[in-house]
C-alpha positions in Angstrom: 0.0 0.0 0.0 1.1 3.6 -0.7 2.1 5.4 2.5 -0.4 8.2 3.3 1.1 11.6 4.0 -2.3 13.0 5.0 -5.3 11.2 6.4 -8.5 13.1 6.9 -11.0 11.2 9.0 -14.7 12.0 9.4 -14.1 15.7 9.0 -16.9 18.1 9.8 -16.9 21.9 9.5 -20.2 23.4 10.6 -21.0 27.1 10.9 -23.9 28.2 13.2 -26.5 30.6 12.0 -27.6 33.0 14.8 -30.9 34.7 15.3 -30.5 38.5 14.7 -32.3 39.4 17.9 -31.5 36.8 20.7 -28.2 35.6 19.3 -29.4 32.0 19.5 -28.4 29.3 17.1 -31.3 28.8 14.7 -29.6 26.7 12.1 -26.3 25.2 11.0 -24.5 25.4 7.6 -22.7 22.1 7.1 -19.9 23.2 4.9 -18.1 19.9 5.3 -20.1 17.0 6.7 -18.2 13.8 7.5 -15.5 13.6 4.9 -12.7 11.0 4.9 -9.8 10.5 2.4 -6.1 9.9 2.2 -3.3 11.6 0.2 -0.4 9.3 -0.6 3.1 10.8 -0.4 4.4 12.0 -3.8 1.0 11.9 -5.4 -1.7 14.3 -6.5 -5.3 14.0 -5.2 -7.8 16.1 -7.1 -10.8 17.4 -5.1 -13.5 18.5 -7.5 -16.9 20.1 -6.9 -19.1 23.0 -7.7 -18.8 26.4 -5.8 -20.1 26.0 -2.3 -19.5 22.2 -2.2 -17.1 22.6 0.7 -13.8 21.7 -1.1 -12.0 24.9 -0.2 -13.1 24.6 3.4 -11.3 21.3 3.6 -8.1 22.9 2.3 -8.5 25.8 4.7 -9.2 23.5 7.7 -5.9 21.5 7.1 -3.9 24.7 7.5 -5.9 26.1 10.4 -7.7 28.8 8.4 -11.1 27.1 9.2 -12.1 25.6 12.5 -12.9 21.9 12.8 -16.2 20.9 14.3 -15.5 17.2 14.4 -13.0 14.7 13.0 -9.3 14.3 12.7 -6.6 15.4 10.4 -3.4 13.2 10.6 -0.2 14.3 9.0 2.6 11.7 8.9 0.6 9.9 11.7 0.4 13.0 13.9 -3.0 14.5 14.8 -2.6 18.1 13.6 -6.3 18.8 13.7 -6.3 19.1 17.5 -3.3 21.4 17.6 -3.5 25.0 18.7 -2.3 27.7 16.3 1.0 28.0 18.1 1.5 24.2 18.2 0.8 24.0 14.5 3.5 26.5 13.7 6.3 23.9 12.9 3.9 22.3 10.3 3.6 25.5 8.3 7.1 24.8 6.9 5.8 21.4 5.7 2.3 22.3 4.5 1.8 25.3 2.2 -1.1 26.7 0.2 -1.4 28.3 -3.2 -4.5 30.5 -3.3 -7.1 30.9 -6.1 -6.7 34.6 -6.8 -3.0 35.5 -7.4 -3.7 39.2 -7.2 -5.6 39.3 -3.9 -3.2 36.8 -2.3 -0.3 39.2 -2.8 0.1 42.4 -0.9 0.1 45.2 -3.5 2.4 47.3 -1.3 5.1 44.6 -1.1 7.7 43.9 -3.8 8.0 40.4 -5.2 11.2 40.1 -3.0 9.3 41.1 0.1 6.4 38.7 -0.6 8.6 35.7 -1.4 11.1 36.4 1.4 8.4 36.9 4.1 8.2 33.1 4.9 12.0 33.1 5.1 11.8 35.9 7.7 9.4 33.8 9.8 11.0 30.4 9.5 14.7 31.1 8.9 15.4 33.9 11.3 19.1 33.3 11.2 19.5 33.9 7.5 21.1 37.2 6.4 20.0 39.4 3.6 22.3 37.9 1.0 21.0 34.4 1.8 17.4 35.5 1.4 18.1 37.3 -1.9 19.8 34.3 -3.3 17.0 32.1 -2.3 14.3 34.4 -3.8 16.3 34.6 -7.0 16.5 30.8 -7.2 12.8 30.4 -6.6 11.8 33.0 -9.2 14.0 31.2 -11.8 12.5 27.9 -10.8 8.9 29.1 -11.5 9.9 30.6 -14.9 10.5 34.3 -13.9 13.7 36.4 -13.8 15.7 37.2 -10.8 15.5 41.0 -11.5 11.7 40.7 -11.2 12.1 40.7 -7.4 12.1 44.5 -7.2 8.7 44.9 -9.0 5.2 45.0 -7.6 2.3 42.6 -8.2 0.4 45.0 -10.5 3.3 45.0 -12.9 2.7 41.3 -13.8 0.1 39.3 -15.7 -2.3 36.9 -13.8 -0.2 33.9 -14.8 3.0 35.6 -13.6 1.4 36.5 -10.3 0.4 32.9 -9.8 4.0 31.9 -10.5 5.0 34.4 -7.7 2.5 32.7 -5.4 4.0 29.3 -6.2 7.5 30.6 -5.5 6.3 31.9 -2.1 4.7 28.6 -1.3 8.0 26.8 -2.2 10.2 29.2 -0.1 10.3 27.1 3.0 10.8 23.8 1.2 7.4 22.2 2.0 6.5 18.6 1.2 2.7 19.0 0.9 1.0 21.8 -1.0 -2.7 22.6 -1.1 -3.5 24.1 -4.5 -6.8 25.9 -4.0 -8.2 26.4 -7.5 -4.8 27.8 -8.6 -5.8 28.2 -12.3 -9.5 29.1 -12.2 -8.8 32.9 -12.5 -6.5 32.4 -15.5 -6.9 32.2 -19.2 -7.1 28.7 -20.6 -3.7 28.8 -22.3 -2.1 30.0 -19.1 -3.9 27.4 -17.1 -2.0 24.7 -19.0 1.3 26.4 -18.3 0.7 26.6 -14.6 -0.5 22.9 -14.4 2.6 21.9 -16.3 4.8 23.9 -14.0 3.2 22.2 -10.9 3.8 18.8 -12.5 7.4 19.7 -13.2 8.0 20.9 -9.6 6.4 17.8 -8.2 8.8 15.6 -10.2 11.8 17.7 -9.3 11.1 18.2 -5.6 9.0 15.1 -4.7 6.0 17.2 -3.7 2.5 16.0 -2.7 -0.6 17.9 -3.8 -4.2 18.3 -2.8 -5.4 19.9 -6.0 -8.8 21.7 -5.5 -10.8 22.6 -8.6 -14.4 23.0 -9.9 -13.6 21.7 -13.4 -12.9 18.0 -13.9 -11.0 18.9 -17.1 -8.4 20.8 -15.2 -7.5 17.9 -12.9 -7.6 15.2 -15.5 -3.9 15.2 -16.3 -2.4 16.1 -13.0 -4.3 13.9 -10.5 -3.6 10.3 -9.6 -6.9 10.0 -7.7 -10.0 12.2 -7.8 -12.5 13.0 -5.1 -15.9 14.3 -6.2 -17.7 16.5 -3.7 -21.1 18.1 -3.4 -23.2 19.3 -0.5 -20.3 18.9 2.0 -19.8 15.2 1.2 -17.6 13.1 -1.1 -19.9 11.3 -3.4 -17.3 9.4 -5.5 -13.7 8.5 -5.0 -11.5 6.6 -7.5 -8.4 6.6 -9.6 -8.4 9.4 -12.1 -8.8 7.2 -15.2 -11.8 5.4 -13.6 -13.5 8.6 -12.9 -13.2 9.8 -16.5 -13.8 6.5 -18.2 -16.6 5.0 -16.0 -18.1 7.5 -13.5 -20.5 5.8 -11.1 -22.3 8.8 -9.4 -24.9 10.9 -11.2 -23.3 14.1 -10.0 -19.9 13.0 -11.4 -21.6 12.3 -14.7 -23.1 15.8 -14.8 -19.7 17.4 -14.1 -18.2 15.4 -16.9 -21.0 16.3 -19.3 -20.3 20.0 -18.5 -16.7 19.7 -19.7 -16.4 21.5 -23.1 -15.6 19.2 -26.1 -13.3 20.6 -28.8 
């Protein structure tokens, strides 16, 4: 059996709805409702579903950006779901996230150097300025940008270039697991392919493991080893990527596949 890097067990993320007058809980939004899955080391698991299905909430809960209601999240056998924010800090070097909108995820007042070096300031406090500049230059080249781009600001780049900066920032602390939260949905189709190819190349070079979140089954077709299909806070189908595309079992999966444009 493949060794699991991440194991999510019976995860629930519920948000209470309060009465506007008495502040009593009158209902609950079940963003994630009893989800379990594994991510094998060195592989890519695609998590697919429509907007509001709960897939992004799963990614955010892994990195402590959304609170768990119930369930467990195990990383290399350690229960990280029960850790406090301060206890989780060492895992932020191992687990990184690439966000959907490359413009909003970058501070417009920070240069590319400042944005990419920020994780180094936090996790490698002993590094001097020269070490950080060399590391940032190396990262920019690795994602297809130039070293002299580090003095520019986010608004001076295209959407695809900004997402490359976001990828460089995620790679800065040498993580082993990256949550890709719809990393290409805000990009043109031609640029989407470039970013997906870049992520595949980086996985091969660095031995990375991905949880690749998307709403489009076509996007995850070539990058995922296994695909999870999610709707209404639940996983309704889970199989190897080729099985999902060649012989889907769930009606919702069939509808998602039917919506993929044919050229």
